[in-house]
C-alpha positions as CSV (number, residue, x, y, z in Angstrom):
1,M,-62.1,-54.4,3.0
2,S,-60.1,-51.2,3.1
3,D,-59.7,-49.1,6.3
4,Q,-60.8,-45.4,4.2
5,R,-62.8,-43.4,6.1
6,A,-64.9,-40.3,5.1
7,V,-63.8,-36.6,6.2
8,I,-66.7,-34.2,7.3
9,R,-65.2,-30.8,7.7
10,Q,-67.5,-28.3,8.9
11,G,-67.1,-24.6,9.3
12,H,-69.3,-21.9,9.5
13,A,-70.1,-19.8,6.3
14,R,-68.5,-16.7,5.7
15,I,-69.8,-14.1,3.1
16,G,-67.8,-11.9,1.5
17,R,-68.5,-9.1,-0.8
18,K,-66.9,-7.5,-3.3
19,I,-65.8,-3.9,-2.0
20,I,-67.3,-1.4,-5.2
21,N,-65.1,1.7,-6.2
22,F,-67.6,4.3,-7.2
23,D,-65.1,6.5,-8.0
24,S,-63.9,4.0,-10.6
25,G,-67.0,2.6,-11.3
26,G,-65.2,-1.0,-10.8
27,Y,-64.0,-2.7,-7.8
28,G,-61.7,-1.7,-5.3
29,V,-58.1,-3.2,-5.4
30,C,-55.9,-4.9,-2.6
31,A,-54.4,-2.8,-0.5
32,W,-51.1,-5.2,-0.7
33,G,-48.7,-3.4,-3.5
34,E,-47.6,-6.1,-5.4
35,C,-51.6,-7.5,-5.7
36,D,-53.9,-6.3,-8.4
37,A,-56.8,-8.6,-7.6
38,D,-60.4,-7.3,-6.0
39,A,-60.6,-6.7,-2.6
40,N,-63.3,-8.8,-0.5
41,S,-65.3,-7.2,2.6
42,L,-63.9,-10.5,4.7
43,Y,-60.9,-9.0,4.9
44,Q,-60.7,-4.9,5.8
45,V,-58.5,-3.6,8.6
46,R,-58.6,-0.5,10.4
47,I,-56.0,2.1,11.3
48,H,-55.6,4.2,13.5
49,E,-53.7,7.6,12.6
50,H,-54.0,9.1,16.2
51,P,-52.7,8.6,20.0
52,P,-54.2,5.7,21.9
53,A,-54.7,8.0,25.3
54,F,-54.2,11.4,25.8
55,R,-54.6,14.0,29.2
56,Y,-57.0,17.2,28.5
57,D,-58.1,19.5,31.2
58,G,-56.8,16.3,34.1
59,R,-59.3,14.0,32.4
60,L,-57.3,10.4,30.8
61,F,-59.0,9.6,27.6
62,T,-59.0,5.8,26.9
63,R,-58.6,4.2,23.4
64,Q,-62.3,4.3,22.7
65,A,-62.8,7.1,24.2
66,M,-60.2,8.6,21.9
67,C,-62.1,6.8,18.8
68,E,-65.0,8.4,19.8
69,L,-63.5,12.4,19.7
70,V,-61.3,11.3,16.9
71,N,-65.3,9.8,14.8
72,A,-67.0,13.3,15.9
73,A,-64.0,16.4,15.6
74,G,-64.1,15.1,11.8
75,G,-60.5,15.1,11.1
76,N,-58.9,17.3,13.8
77,L,-57.8,15.3,16.6
78,G,-56.6,12.2,13.7
79,R,-58.2,9.8,11.7
80,H,-59.1,5.9,10.8
81,V,-58.5,4.4,7.3
82,W,-59.7,1.3,5.9
83,F,-57.7,-1.1,3.9
84,A,-59.2,-3.7,2.3
85,F,-58.1,-6.9,0.5
86,C,-58.1,-10.0,-1.1
87,C,-57.4,-12.6,1.0
88,E,-56.5,-13.1,4.8
89,R,-52.7,-13.6,3.9
90,H,-52.0,-10.1,1.7
91,K,-54.3,-8.8,4.7
92,L,-51.8,-10.3,7.5
93,Y,-48.3,-9.0,5.8
94,H,-50.2,-5.5,5.8
95,V,-50.8,-6.2,9.7
96,N,-47.0,-7.6,10.3
97,S,-45.5,-4.9,8.7
98,S,-46.5,-1.9,10.6
99,G,-46.5,-0.6,14.0
100,P,-44.9,-2.5,16.7
101,N,-45.4,-6.0,14.4
102,A,-42.8,-4.2,12.3
103,L,-40.8,-3.8,14.8
104,H,-40.5,-7.5,16.3
105,S,-40.0,-8.4,11.7
106,I,-36.9,-6.3,12.1
107,E,-35.1,-7.9,14.8
108,R,-35.7,-11.4,13.2
109,T,-35.3,-10.8,9.7
110,G,-33.9,-7.3,9.2
111,R,-37.1,-6.2,7.1
112,A,-40.5,-5.4,7.9
113,Y,-41.7,-5.0,4.0
114,G,-43.1,-8.9,3.2
115,N,-42.8,-10.9,6.4
116,L,-45.8,-13.0,7.7
117,P,-46.3,-13.2,11.5
118,V,-44.7,-16.5,13.3
119,G,-46.4,-19.3,13.2
120,D,-48.8,-18.3,9.7
121,R,-45.9,-19.1,7.5
122,G,-47.4,-21.7,4.7
123,T,-50.2,-22.6,6.5
124,I,-52.2,-19.6,4.6
125,R,-53.3,-19.5,1.3
């Protein structure tokens, strides 16, 4: 009798939808530069284009308060930009090629663009 065992793997359901671009009438395209696949709502990233915190009239505004101010100001203090990707791998490429992650990538590999974070190489498809 062979010792074959069934492997049961359980996971939570992740329901994602393709993002619709109302300007073009079709689906949104993955924000990763070399990909033409449809963007998915599961793989979105919000980029903050404003200072993380600042002082005004002696008060310190934290990151959360700054985000609320930016949203209320309608673009005068900065903005939030959403990027959507087709898969987790392309989202990780983008996140790792911006901000402090990019500086660490440059130290490790000599380039900031096109590197996965340490520990994620080869594991996500």
